[in-house]
HTML snippet that shows the backbone in 3Dmol.js (N, CA, C, O; Angstrom):
<script src="https://3Dmol.org/build/3Dmol-min.js"></script>
<div id="view" style="width:600px;height:400px;position:relative"></div>
<script>
const pdb = `
ATOM      1  N   UNK A   1      -7.524   5.111   6.990  1.00  0.00           N
ATOM      2  CA  UNK A   1      -8.352   4.325   6.100  1.00  0.00           C
ATOM      3  C   UNK A   1      -7.578   3.052   5.771  1.00  0.00           C
ATOM      4  O   UNK A   1      -6.430   3.111   5.329  1.00  0.00           O
ATOM      5  N   UNK A   2      -8.214   1.904   5.989  1.00  0.00           N
ATOM      6  CA  UNK A   2      -7.584   0.622   5.660  1.00  0.00           C
ATOM      7  C   UNK A   2      -8.289   0.027   4.445  1.00  0.00           C
ATOM      8  O   UNK A   2      -9.500  -0.191   4.463  1.00  0.00           O
ATOM      9  N   UNK A   3      -7.531  -0.231   3.407  1.00  0.00           N
ATOM     10  CA  UNK A   3      -8.056  -0.811   2.177  1.00  0.00           C
ATOM     11  C   UNK A   3      -7.861  -2.320   2.236  1.00  0.00           C
ATOM     12  O   UNK A   3      -6.768  -2.800   2.539  1.00  0.00           O
ATOM     13  N   UNK A   4      -8.915  -3.059   1.947  1.00  0.00           N
ATOM     14  CA  UNK A   4      -8.842  -4.521   1.931  1.00  0.00           C
ATOM     15  C   UNK A   4      -9.336  -5.009   0.565  1.00  0.00           C
ATOM     16  O   UNK A   4     -10.458  -5.497   0.432  1.00  0.00           O
ATOM     17  N   UNK A   5      -8.486  -4.868  -0.430  1.00  0.00           N
ATOM     18  CA  UNK A   5      -8.796  -5.313  -1.790  1.00  0.00           C
ATOM     19  C   UNK A   5      -8.276  -6.737  -1.868  1.00  0.00           C
ATOM     20  O   UNK A   5      -7.095  -6.959  -2.135  1.00  0.00           O
ATOM     21  N   UNK A   6      -9.137  -7.682  -1.641  1.00  0.00           N
ATOM     22  CA  UNK A   6      -8.745  -9.079  -1.432  1.00  0.00           C
ATOM     23  C   UNK A   6      -7.862  -9.687  -2.520  1.00  0.00           C
ATOM     24  O   UNK A   6      -6.791 -10.214  -2.220  1.00  0.00           O
ATOM     25  N   UNK A   7      -8.288  -9.622  -3.746  1.00  0.00           N
ATOM     26  CA  UNK A   7      -7.555 -10.345  -4.785  1.00  0.00           C
ATOM     27  C   UNK A   7      -7.396  -9.510  -6.054  1.00  0.00           C
ATOM     28  O   UNK A   7      -8.015  -9.841  -7.065  1.00  0.00           O
ATOM     29  N   UNK A   8      -6.598  -8.449  -6.048  1.00  0.00           N
ATOM     30  CA  UNK A   8      -6.448  -7.669  -7.274  1.00  0.00           C
ATOM     31  C   UNK A   8      -5.913  -8.542  -8.416  1.00  0.00           C
ATOM     32  O   UNK A   8      -4.864  -9.174  -8.288  1.00  0.00           O
ATOM     33  N   UNK A   9      -6.641  -8.566  -9.522  1.00  0.00           N
ATOM     34  CA  UNK A   9      -6.198  -9.311 -10.697  1.00  0.00           C
ATOM     35  C   UNK A   9      -6.239 -10.814 -10.573  1.00  0.00           C
ATOM     36  O   UNK A   9      -5.685 -11.514 -11.421  1.00  0.00           O
ATOM     37  N   UNK A  10      -6.881 -11.334  -9.538  1.00  0.00           N
ATOM     38  CA  UNK A  10      -6.908 -12.778  -9.307  1.00  0.00           C
ATOM     39  C   UNK A  10      -8.341 -13.262  -9.113  1.00  0.00           C
ATOM     40  O   UNK A  10      -9.255 -12.481  -8.849  1.00  0.00           O
ATOM     41  N   UNK A  11      -8.505 -14.555  -9.252  1.00  0.00           N
ATOM     42  CA  UNK A  11      -9.796 -15.164  -8.949  1.00  0.00           C
ATOM     43  C   UNK A  11      -9.962 -15.228  -7.441  1.00  0.00           C
ATOM     44  O   UNK A  11      -9.001 -15.433  -6.700  1.00  0.00           O
ATOM     45  N   UNK A  12     -11.190 -15.050  -7.005  1.00  0.00           N
ATOM     46  CA  UNK A  12     -11.509 -15.142  -5.592  1.00  0.00           C
ATOM     47  C   UNK A  12     -13.007 -15.302  -5.446  1.00  0.00           C
ATOM     48  O   UNK A  12     -13.750 -15.179  -6.420  1.00  0.00           O
ATOM     49  N   UNK A  13     -13.444 -15.573  -4.247  1.00  0.00           N
ATOM     50  CA  UNK A  13     -14.861 -15.747  -3.970  1.00  0.00           C
ATOM     51  C   UNK A  13     -15.625 -14.487  -4.364  1.00  0.00           C
ATOM     52  O   UNK A  13     -15.342 -13.400  -3.862  1.00  0.00           O
ATOM     53  N   UNK A  14     -16.591 -14.638  -5.261  1.00  0.00           N
ATOM     54  CA  UNK A  14     -17.403 -13.515  -5.746  1.00  0.00           C
ATOM     55  C   UNK A  14     -16.552 -12.375  -6.299  1.00  0.00           C
ATOM     56  O   UNK A  14     -16.899 -11.205  -6.135  1.00  0.00           O
ATOM     57  N   UNK A  15     -15.455 -12.706  -6.945  1.00  0.00           N
ATOM     58  CA  UNK A  15     -14.523 -11.718  -7.455  1.00  0.00           C
ATOM     59  C   UNK A  15     -14.340 -11.906  -8.954  1.00  0.00           C
ATOM     60  O   UNK A  15     -14.167 -13.029  -9.427  1.00  0.00           O
ATOM     61  N   UNK A  16     -14.377 -10.820  -9.691  1.00  0.00           N
ATOM     62  CA  UNK A  16     -14.121 -10.872 -11.121  1.00  0.00           C
ATOM     63  C   UNK A  16     -12.622 -10.781 -11.356  1.00  0.00           C
ATOM     64  O   UNK A  16     -11.961  -9.901 -10.805  1.00  0.00           O
ATOM     65  N   UNK A  17     -12.083 -11.676 -12.165  1.00  0.00           N
ATOM     66  CA  UNK A  17     -10.660 -11.690 -12.471  1.00  0.00           C
ATOM     67  C   UNK A  17     -10.385 -10.666 -13.567  1.00  0.00           C
ATOM     68  O   UNK A  17     -10.756 -10.871 -14.723  1.00  0.00           O
ATOM     69  N   UNK A  18      -9.729  -9.555 -13.199  1.00  0.00           N
ATOM     70  CA  UNK A  18      -9.440  -8.500 -14.165  1.00  0.00           C
ATOM     71  C   UNK A  18      -7.952  -8.168 -14.120  1.00  0.00           C
ATOM     72  O   UNK A  18      -7.473  -7.613 -13.131  1.00  0.00           O
ATOM     73  N   UNK A  19      -7.224  -8.495 -15.168  1.00  0.00           N
ATOM     74  CA  UNK A  19      -5.784  -8.216 -15.188  1.00  0.00           C
ATOM     75  C   UNK A  19      -5.447  -6.736 -14.970  1.00  0.00           C
ATOM     76  O   UNK A  19      -4.391  -6.416 -14.423  1.00  0.00           O
ATOM     77  N   UNK A  20      -6.340  -5.833 -15.394  1.00  0.00           N
ATOM     78  CA  UNK A  20      -6.067  -4.402 -15.232  1.00  0.00           C
ATOM     79  C   UNK A  20      -6.095  -3.959 -13.771  1.00  0.00           C
ATOM     80  O   UNK A  20      -5.710  -2.832 -13.462  1.00  0.00           O
ATOM     81  N   UNK A  21      -6.546  -4.830 -12.871  1.00  0.00           N
ATOM     82  CA  UNK A  21      -6.540  -4.499 -11.443  1.00  0.00           C
ATOM     83  C   UNK A  21      -5.130  -4.208 -10.934  1.00  0.00           C
ATOM     84  O   UNK A  21      -4.962  -3.463  -9.968  1.00  0.00           O
ATOM     85  N   UNK A  22      -4.125  -4.785 -11.571  1.00  0.00           N
ATOM     86  CA  UNK A  22      -2.744  -4.571 -11.126  1.00  0.00           C
ATOM     87  C   UNK A  22      -2.416  -3.079 -11.126  1.00  0.00           C
ATOM     88  O   UNK A  22      -1.925  -2.551 -10.128  1.00  0.00           O
ATOM     89  N   UNK A  23      -2.683  -2.405 -12.232  1.00  0.00           N
ATOM     90  CA  UNK A  23      -2.395  -0.970 -12.311  1.00  0.00           C
ATOM     91  C   UNK A  23      -3.515  -0.135 -11.689  1.00  0.00           C
ATOM     92  O   UNK A  23      -3.266   0.965 -11.196  1.00  0.00           O
ATOM     93  N   UNK A  24      -4.738  -0.646 -11.708  1.00  0.00           N
ATOM     94  CA  UNK A  24      -5.857   0.084 -11.102  1.00  0.00           C
ATOM     95  C   UNK A  24      -5.667   0.221  -9.597  1.00  0.00           C
ATOM     96  O   UNK A  24      -5.978   1.264  -9.022  1.00  0.00           O
ATOM     97  N   UNK A  25      -5.164  -0.816  -8.969  1.00  0.00           N
ATOM     98  CA  UNK A  25      -4.907  -0.792  -7.526  1.00  0.00           C
ATOM     99  C   UNK A  25      -3.881   0.294  -7.200  1.00  0.00           C
ATOM    100  O   UNK A  25      -4.055   1.059  -6.251  1.00  0.00           O
ATOM    101  N   UNK A  26      -2.820   0.354  -7.988  1.00  0.00           N
ATOM    102  CA  UNK A  26      -1.784   1.365  -7.789  1.00  0.00           C
ATOM    103  C   UNK A  26      -2.361   2.768  -7.941  1.00  0.00           C
ATOM    104  O   UNK A  26      -2.113   3.642  -7.111  1.00  0.00           O
ATOM    105  N   UNK A  27      -3.133   2.976  -9.010  1.00  0.00           N
ATOM    106  CA  UNK A  27      -3.725   4.294  -9.266  1.00  0.00           C
ATOM    107  C   UNK A  27      -4.720   4.680  -8.175  1.00  0.00           C
ATOM    108  O   UNK A  27      -4.732   5.823  -7.718  1.00  0.00           O
ATOM    109  N   UNK A  28      -5.552   3.730  -7.759  1.00  0.00           N
ATOM    110  CA  UNK A  28      -6.538   3.992  -6.711  1.00  0.00           C
ATOM    111  C   UNK A  28      -5.861   4.444  -5.421  1.00  0.00           C
ATOM    112  O   UNK A  28      -6.286   5.417  -4.798  1.00  0.00           O
ATOM    113  N   UNK A  29      -4.808   3.736  -5.024  1.00  0.00           N
ATOM    114  CA  UNK A  29      -4.132   4.077  -3.775  1.00  0.00           C
ATOM    115  C   UNK A  29      -3.423   5.424  -3.868  1.00  0.00           C
ATOM    116  O   UNK A  29      -3.392   6.169  -2.889  1.00  0.00           O
ATOM    117  N   UNK A  30      -2.857   5.746  -5.021  1.00  0.00           N
ATOM    118  CA  UNK A  30      -2.217   7.053  -5.203  1.00  0.00           C
ATOM    119  C   UNK A  30      -3.255   8.173  -5.100  1.00  0.00           C
ATOM    120  O   UNK A  30      -2.997   9.211  -4.492  1.00  0.00           O
ATOM    121  N   UNK A  31      -4.425   7.956  -5.695  1.00  0.00           N
ATOM    122  CA  UNK A  31      -5.502   8.952  -5.617  1.00  0.00           C
ATOM    123  C   UNK A  31      -6.037   9.078  -4.192  1.00  0.00           C
ATOM    124  O   UNK A  31      -6.327  10.180  -3.726  1.00  0.00           O
ATOM    125  N   UNK A  32      -6.164   7.947  -3.507  1.00  0.00           N
ATOM    126  CA  UNK A  32      -6.622   7.973  -2.112  1.00  0.00           C
ATOM    127  C   UNK A  32      -5.621   8.726  -1.240  1.00  0.00           C
ATOM    128  O   UNK A  32      -6.012   9.523  -0.388  1.00  0.00           O
ATOM    129  N   UNK A  33      -4.327   8.472  -1.455  1.00  0.00           N
ATOM    130  CA  UNK A  33      -3.283   9.172  -0.692  1.00  0.00           C
ATOM    131  C   UNK A  33      -3.376  10.675  -0.915  1.00  0.00           C
ATOM    132  O   UNK A  33      -3.305  11.451   0.038  1.00  0.00           O
ATOM    133  N   UNK A  34      -3.534  11.091  -2.175  1.00  0.00           N
ATOM    134  CA  UNK A  34      -3.629  12.518  -2.494  1.00  0.00           C
ATOM    135  C   UNK A  34      -4.857  13.146  -1.839  1.00  0.00           C
ATOM    136  O   UNK A  34      -4.780  14.254  -1.307  1.00  0.00           O
ATOM    137  N   UNK A  35      -5.982  12.447  -1.874  1.00  0.00           N
ATOM    138  CA  UNK A  35      -7.214  12.962  -1.266  1.00  0.00           C
ATOM    139  C   UNK A  35      -7.068  13.080   0.249  1.00  0.00           C
ATOM    140  O   UNK A  35      -7.508  14.066   0.840  1.00  0.00           O
ATOM    141  N   UNK A  36      -6.457  12.085   0.873  1.00  0.00           N
ATOM    142  CA  UNK A  36      -6.261  12.139   2.326  1.00  0.00           C
ATOM    143  C   UNK A  36      -5.286  13.250   2.706  1.00  0.00           C
ATOM    144  O   UNK A  36      -5.471  13.921   3.721  1.00  0.00           O
ATOM    145  N   UNK A  37      -4.252  13.442   1.895  1.00  0.00           N
ATOM    146  CA  UNK A  37      -3.304  14.526   2.169  1.00  0.00           C
ATOM    147  C   UNK A  37      -3.986  15.886   2.052  1.00  0.00           C
ATOM    148  O   UNK A  37      -3.754  16.771   2.875  1.00  0.00           O
ATOM    149  N   UNK A  38      -4.828  16.055   1.029  1.00  0.00           N
ATOM    150  CA  UNK A  38      -5.566  17.314   0.870  1.00  0.00           C
ATOM    151  C   UNK A  38      -6.509  17.549   2.047  1.00  0.00           C
ATOM    152  O   UNK A  38      -6.579  18.655   2.583  1.00  0.00           O
ATOM    153  N   UNK A  39      -7.230  16.508   2.444  1.00  0.00           N
ATOM    154  CA  UNK A  39      -8.146  16.626   3.583  1.00  0.00           C
ATOM    155  C   UNK A  39      -7.375  16.931   4.861  1.00  0.00           C
ATOM    156  O   UNK A  39      -7.835  17.704   5.701  1.00  0.00           O
ATOM    157  N   UNK A  40      -6.217  16.329   5.002  1.00  0.00           N
ATOM    158  CA  UNK A  40      -5.395  16.560   6.178  1.00  0.00           C
ATOM    159  C   UNK A  40      -4.893  17.992   6.274  1.00  0.00           C
ATOM    160  O   UNK A  40      -4.820  18.558   7.365  1.00  0.00           O
ATOM    161  N   UNK A  41      -4.549  18.577   5.134  1.00  0.00           N
ATOM    162  CA  UNK A  41      -4.101  19.978   5.130  1.00  0.00           C
ATOM    163  C   UNK A  41      -5.224  20.895   5.602  1.00  0.00           C
ATOM    164  O   UNK A  41      -4.997  21.829   6.371  1.00  0.00           O
ATOM    165  N   UNK A  42      -6.425  20.617   5.135  1.00  0.00           N
ATOM    166  CA  UNK A  42      -7.585  21.422   5.524  1.00  0.00           C
ATOM    167  C   UNK A  42      -7.877  21.280   7.017  1.00  0.00           C
ATOM    168  O   UNK A  42      -8.192  22.259   7.695  1.00  0.00           O
ATOM    169  N   UNK A  43      -7.769  20.050   7.519  1.00  0.00           N
ATOM    170  CA  UNK A  43      -8.108  19.770   8.921  1.00  0.00           C
ATOM    171  C   UNK A  43      -6.929  19.941   9.870  1.00  0.00           C
ATOM    172  O   UNK A  43      -7.103  19.901  11.088  1.00  0.00           O
ATOM    173  N   UNK A  44      -5.730  20.132   9.322  1.00  0.00           N
ATOM    174  CA  UNK A  44      -4.548  20.226  10.172  1.00  0.00           C
ATOM    175  C   UNK A  44      -4.176  18.893  10.798  1.00  0.00           C
ATOM    176  O   UNK A  44      -3.655  18.841  11.912  1.00  0.00           O
ATOM    177  N   UNK A  45      -4.448  17.809  10.066  1.00  0.00           N
ATOM    178  CA  UNK A  45      -4.179  16.457  10.566  1.00  0.00           C
ATOM    179  C   UNK A  45      -3.437  15.645   9.514  1.00  0.00           C
ATOM    180  O   UNK A  45      -3.339  16.042   8.352  1.00  0.00           O
ATOM    181  N   UNK A  46      -2.926  14.522   9.935  1.00  0.00           N
ATOM    182  CA  UNK A  46      -2.315  13.551   9.014  1.00  0.00           C
ATOM    183  C   UNK A  46      -3.168  12.298   9.065  1.00  0.00           C
ATOM    184  O   UNK A  46      -3.295  11.668  10.116  1.00  0.00           O
ATOM    185  N   UNK A  47      -3.751  11.936   7.936  1.00  0.00           N
ATOM    186  CA  UNK A  47      -4.585  10.744   7.860  1.00  0.00           C
ATOM    187  C   UNK A  47      -3.761   9.573   7.343  1.00  0.00           C
ATOM    188  O   UNK A  47      -3.012   9.704   6.375  1.00  0.00           O
ATOM    189  N   UNK A  48      -3.908   8.423   8.004  1.00  0.00           N
ATOM    190  CA  UNK A  48      -3.180   7.221   7.603  1.00  0.00           C
ATOM    191  C   UNK A  48      -3.915   6.485   6.496  1.00  0.00           C
ATOM    192  O   UNK A  48      -5.145   6.448   6.457  1.00  0.00           O
ATOM    193  N   UNK A  49      -3.133   5.901   5.598  1.00  0.00           N
ATOM    194  CA  UNK A  49      -3.665   5.017   4.569  1.00  0.00           C
ATOM    195  C   UNK A  49      -2.915   3.701   4.689  1.00  0.00           C
ATOM    196  O   UNK A  49      -1.691   3.659   4.563  1.00  0.00           O
ATOM    197  N   UNK A  50      -3.652   2.634   4.933  1.00  0.00           N
ATOM    198  CA  UNK A  50      -3.055   1.311   5.086  1.00  0.00           C
ATOM    199  C   UNK A  50      -3.758   0.337   4.150  1.00  0.00           C
ATOM    200  O   UNK A  50      -4.822   0.628   3.604  1.00  0.00           O
ATOM    201  N   UNK A  51      -3.140  -0.820   3.981  1.00  0.00           N
ATOM    202  CA  UNK A  51      -3.734  -1.841   3.118  1.00  0.00           C
ATOM    203  C   UNK A  51      -3.473  -3.219   3.701  1.00  0.00           C
ATOM    204  O   UNK A  51      -2.358  -3.531   4.119  1.00  0.00           O
ATOM    205  N   UNK A  52      -4.514  -4.037   3.724  1.00  0.00           N
ATOM    206  CA  UNK A  52      -4.372  -5.447   4.088  1.00  0.00           C
ATOM    207  C   UNK A  52      -3.995  -6.199   2.819  1.00  0.00           C
ATOM    208  O   UNK A  52      -4.664  -6.069   1.794  1.00  0.00           O
ATOM    209  N   UNK A  53      -2.927  -6.981   2.887  1.00  0.00           N
ATOM    210  CA  UNK A  53      -2.441  -7.667   1.685  1.00  0.00           C
ATOM    211  C   UNK A  53      -2.276  -9.154   1.922  1.00  0.00           C
ATOM    212  O   UNK A  53      -2.175  -9.616   3.058  1.00  0.00           O
ATOM    213  N   UNK A  54      -2.249  -9.888   0.828  1.00  0.00           N
ATOM    214  CA  UNK A  54      -1.913 -11.303   0.875  1.00  0.00           C
ATOM    215  C   UNK A  54      -0.420 -11.467   1.097  1.00  0.00           C
ATOM    216  O   UNK A  54       0.339 -10.500   1.041  1.00  0.00           O
ATOM    217  N   UNK A  55      -0.015 -12.685   1.346  1.00  0.00           N
ATOM    218  CA  UNK A  55       1.399 -12.937   1.638  1.00  0.00           C
ATOM    219  C   UNK A  55       2.045 -13.914   0.667  1.00  0.00           C
ATOM    220  O   UNK A  55       3.213 -14.266   0.830  1.00  0.00           O
ATOM    221  N   UNK A  56       1.310 -14.350  -0.329  1.00  0.00           N
ATOM    222  CA  UNK A  56       1.894 -15.340  -1.242  1.00  0.00           C
ATOM    223  C   UNK A  56       2.418 -14.673  -2.514  1.00  0.00           C
ATOM    224  O   UNK A  56       2.116 -13.512  -2.789  1.00  0.00           O
ATOM    225  N   UNK A  57       3.204 -15.421  -3.280  1.00  0.00           N
ATOM    226  CA  UNK A  57       3.800 -14.888  -4.502  1.00  0.00           C
ATOM    227  C   UNK A  57       2.751 -14.467  -5.514  1.00  0.00           C
ATOM    228  O   UNK A  57       2.943 -13.482  -6.227  1.00  0.00           O
ATOM    229  N   UNK A  58       1.653 -15.189  -5.588  1.00  0.00           N
ATOM    230  CA  UNK A  58       0.599 -14.850  -6.536  1.00  0.00           C
ATOM    231  C   UNK A  58       0.066 -13.449  -6.263  1.00  0.00           C
ATOM    232  O   UNK A  58      -0.174 -12.682  -7.195  1.00  0.00           O
ATOM    233  N   UNK A  59      -0.119 -13.116  -4.999  1.00  0.00           N
ATOM    234  CA  UNK A  59      -0.596 -11.782  -4.642  1.00  0.00           C
ATOM    235  C   UNK A  59       0.401 -10.732  -5.111  1.00  0.00           C
ATOM    236  O   UNK A  59       0.012  -9.707  -5.671  1.00  0.00           O
ATOM    237  N   UNK A  60       1.677 -10.986  -4.884  1.00  0.00           N
ATOM    238  CA  UNK A  60       2.710 -10.027  -5.279  1.00  0.00           C
ATOM    239  C   UNK A  60       2.815  -9.889  -6.795  1.00  0.00           C
ATOM    240  O   UNK A  60       3.088  -8.802  -7.303  1.00  0.00           O
ATOM    241  N   UNK A  61       2.599 -10.983  -7.517  1.00  0.00           N
ATOM    242  CA  UNK A  61       2.661 -10.949  -8.977  1.00  0.00           C
ATOM    243  C   UNK A  61       1.523 -10.133  -9.581  1.00  0.00           C
ATOM    244  O   UNK A  61       1.647  -9.633 -10.699  1.00  0.00           O
ATOM    245  N   UNK A  62       0.424  -9.995  -8.860  1.00  0.00           N
ATOM    246  CA  UNK A  62      -0.750  -9.296  -9.381  1.00  0.00           C
ATOM    247  C   UNK A  62      -0.907  -7.881  -8.823  1.00  0.00           C
ATOM    248  O   UNK A  62      -1.953  -7.256  -8.996  1.00  0.00           O
ATOM    249  N   UNK A  63       0.122  -7.383  -8.162  1.00  0.00           N
ATOM    250  CA  UNK A  63       0.114  -6.012  -7.655  1.00  0.00           C
ATOM    251  C   UNK A  63       1.456  -5.363  -7.985  1.00  0.00           C
ATOM    252  O   UNK A  63       2.392  -6.027  -8.429  1.00  0.00           O
ATOM    253  N   UNK A  64       1.528  -4.085  -7.765  1.00  0.00           N
ATOM    254  CA  UNK A  64       2.776  -3.342  -7.963  1.00  0.00           C
ATOM    255  C   UNK A  64       3.232  -2.792  -6.611  1.00  0.00           C
ATOM    256  O   UNK A  64       3.274  -1.579  -6.401  1.00  0.00           O
ATOM    257  N   UNK A  65       3.570  -3.697  -5.709  1.00  0.00           N
ATOM    258  CA  UNK A  65       3.907  -3.276  -4.350  1.00  0.00           C
ATOM    259  C   UNK A  65       5.097  -2.327  -4.321  1.00  0.00           C
ATOM    260  O   UNK A  65       5.198  -1.501  -3.415  1.00  0.00           O
ATOM    261  N   UNK A  66       5.996  -2.427  -5.288  1.00  0.00           N
ATOM    262  CA  UNK A  66       7.128  -1.503  -5.329  1.00  0.00           C
ATOM    263  C   UNK A  66       6.652  -0.063  -5.527  1.00  0.00           C
ATOM    264  O   UNK A  66       7.304   0.873  -5.064  1.00  0.00           O
ATOM    265  N   UNK A  67       5.524   0.117  -6.208  1.00  0.00           N
ATOM    266  CA  UNK A  67       4.946   1.448  -6.415  1.00  0.00           C
ATOM    267  C   UNK A  67       3.904   1.777  -5.346  1.00  0.00           C
ATOM    268  O   UNK A  67       3.832   2.909  -4.867  1.00  0.00           O
ATOM    269  N   UNK A  68       3.109   0.793  -4.983  1.00  0.00           N
ATOM    270  CA  UNK A  68       2.016   0.983  -4.023  1.00  0.00           C
ATOM    271  C   UNK A  68       2.531   1.454  -2.669  1.00  0.00           C
ATOM    272  O   UNK A  68       1.904   2.293  -2.022  1.00  0.00           O
ATOM    273  N   UNK A  69       3.657   0.924  -2.243  1.00  0.00           N
ATOM    274  CA  UNK A  69       4.146   1.243  -0.905  1.00  0.00           C
ATOM    275  C   UNK A  69       4.400   2.737  -0.705  1.00  0.00           C
ATOM    276  O   UNK A  69       4.378   3.212   0.431  1.00  0.00           O
ATOM    277  N   UNK A  70       4.638   3.480  -1.774  1.00  0.00           N
ATOM    278  CA  UNK A  70       4.860   4.920  -1.656  1.00  0.00           C
ATOM    279  C   UNK A  70       3.596   5.651  -1.189  1.00  0.00           C
ATOM    280  O   UNK A  70       3.685   6.740  -0.622  1.00  0.00           O
ATOM    281  N   UNK A  71       2.436   5.065  -1.423  1.00  0.00           N
ATOM    282  CA  UNK A  71       1.166   5.689  -1.040  1.00  0.00           C
ATOM    283  C   UNK A  71       0.698   5.285   0.349  1.00  0.00           C
ATOM    284  O   UNK A  71      -0.208   5.909   0.902  1.00  0.00           O
ATOM    285  N   UNK A  72       1.303   4.252   0.920  1.00  0.00           N
ATOM    286  CA  UNK A  72       0.804   3.662   2.166  1.00  0.00           C
ATOM    287  C   UNK A  72       1.659   4.029   3.371  1.00  0.00           C
ATOM    288  O   UNK A  72       2.869   4.224   3.262  1.00  0.00           O
ATOM    289  N   UNK A  73       0.996   4.119   4.529  1.00  0.00           N
ATOM    290  CA  UNK A  73       1.708   4.299   5.788  1.00  0.00           C
ATOM    291  C   UNK A  73       2.097   2.958   6.397  1.00  0.00           C
ATOM    292  O   UNK A  73       3.160   2.823   7.001  1.00  0.00           O
ATOM    293  N   UNK A  74       1.223   1.967   6.229  1.00  0.00           N
ATOM    294  CA  UNK A  74       1.461   0.620   6.745  1.00  0.00           C
ATOM    295  C   UNK A  74       0.899  -0.401   5.773  1.00  0.00           C
ATOM    296  O   UNK A  74      -0.056  -0.129   5.046  1.00  0.00           O
ATOM    297  N   UNK A  75       1.508  -1.584   5.771  1.00  0.00           N
ATOM    298  CA  UNK A  75       0.974  -2.735   5.040  1.00  0.00           C
ATOM    299  C   UNK A  75       0.679  -3.804   6.080  1.00  0.00           C
ATOM    300  O   UNK A  75       1.575  -4.231   6.808  1.00  0.00           O
ATOM    301  N   UNK A  76      -0.568  -4.235   6.153  1.00  0.00           N
ATOM    302  CA  UNK A  76      -0.980  -5.262   7.109  1.00  0.00           C
ATOM    303  C   UNK A  76      -1.059  -6.605   6.389  1.00  0.00           C
ATOM    304  O   UNK A  76      -1.848  -6.768   5.458  1.00  0.00           O
ATOM    305  N   UNK A  77      -0.252  -7.557   6.811  1.00  0.00           N
ATOM    306  CA  UNK A  77      -0.215  -8.868   6.171  1.00  0.00           C
ATOM    307  C   UNK A  77      -1.320  -9.764   6.707  1.00  0.00           C
ATOM    308  O   UNK A  77      -1.451  -9.949   7.917  1.00  0.00           O
ATOM    309  N   UNK A  78      -2.110 -10.316   5.803  1.00  0.00           N
ATOM    310  CA  UNK A  78      -3.179 -11.245   6.195  1.00  0.00           C
ATOM    311  C   UNK A  78      -2.544 -12.620   6.374  1.00  0.00           C
ATOM    312  O   UNK A  78      -2.216 -13.294   5.398  1.00  0.00           O
ATOM    313  N   UNK A  79      -2.379 -13.021   7.607  1.00  0.00           N
ATOM    314  CA  UNK A  79      -1.633 -14.249   7.894  1.00  0.00           C
ATOM    315  C   UNK A  79      -2.390 -15.521   7.560  1.00  0.00           C
ATOM    316  O   UNK A  79      -1.786 -16.593   7.527  1.00  0.00           O
ATOM    317  N   UNK A  80      -3.687 -15.442   7.311  1.00  0.00           N
ATOM    318  CA  UNK A  80      -4.406 -16.665   6.959  1.00  0.00           C
ATOM    319  C   UNK A  80      -4.074 -17.118   5.540  1.00  0.00           C
ATOM    320  O   UNK A  80      -4.492 -18.200   5.129  1.00  0.00           O
ATOM    321  N   UNK A  81      -3.328 -16.309   4.785  1.00  0.00           N
ATOM    322  CA  UNK A  81      -2.890 -16.710   3.450  1.00  0.00           C
ATOM    323  C   UNK A  81      -1.577 -17.492   3.480  1.00  0.00           C
ATOM    324  O   UNK A  81      -1.088 -17.911   2.431  1.00  0.00           O
ATOM    325  N   UNK A  82      -1.008 -17.691   4.654  1.00  0.00           N
ATOM    326  CA  UNK A  82       0.243 -18.439   4.753  1.00  0.00           C
ATOM    327  C   UNK A  82      -0.025 -19.928   4.584  1.00  0.00           C
ATOM    328  O   UNK A  82      -1.007 -20.456   5.106  1.00  0.00           O
ATOM    329  N   UNK A  83       0.843 -20.586   3.862  1.00  0.00           N
ATOM    330  CA  UNK A  83       0.691 -22.032   3.695  1.00  0.00           C
ATOM    331  C   UNK A  83       2.063 -22.630   3.408  1.00  0.00           C
ATOM    332  O   UNK A  83       2.998 -21.912   3.054  1.00  0.00           O
ATOM    333  N   UNK A  84       2.176 -23.921   3.560  1.00  0.00           N
ATOM    334  CA  UNK A  84       3.445 -24.585   3.283  1.00  0.00           C
ATOM    335  C   UNK A  84       3.442 -26.004   3.798  1.00  0.00           C
ATOM    336  O   UNK A  84       2.442 -26.492   4.324  1.00  0.00           O
ATOM    337  N   UNK A  85       4.575 -26.658   3.640  1.00  0.00           N
ATOM    338  CA  UNK A  85       4.717 -28.063   4.045  1.00  0.00           C
ATOM    339  C   UNK A  85       5.540 -28.169   5.322  1.00  0.00           C
ATOM    340  O   UNK A  85       6.503 -28.933   5.383  1.00  0.00           O
ATOM    341  N   UNK A  86       5.163 -27.406   6.341  1.00  0.00           N
ATOM    342  CA  UNK A  86       5.901 -27.485   7.598  1.00  0.00           C
ATOM    343  C   UNK A  86       5.163 -28.273   8.632  1.00  0.00           C
ATOM    344  O   UNK A  86       5.651 -28.434   9.751  1.00  0.00           O
TER     345      UNK A  86
END
`;
const viewer = $3Dmol.createViewer("view");
viewer.addModel(pdb, "pdb");
viewer.setStyle({}, {cartoon: {color: "spectrum"}});
viewer.zoomTo();
viewer.render();
</script>
């Protein structure tokens, strides 16, 4: 399962800016991990949980990646968020 929560806690196109998204994202992913692990035990399989993430500091400031990473198998970086003066 790949989660694509575009802008947790941030403004975005058709997105409500909710500061509580920072902890909600962490809780959601922990619950998803637990559910996938339970389903995997029943099916005798290991289900992957991944997340597409932004790459800028603002994205990191509005998430708890230090906690979130424990629930994920992979983090997919959305490279279209890269910018700079190069």
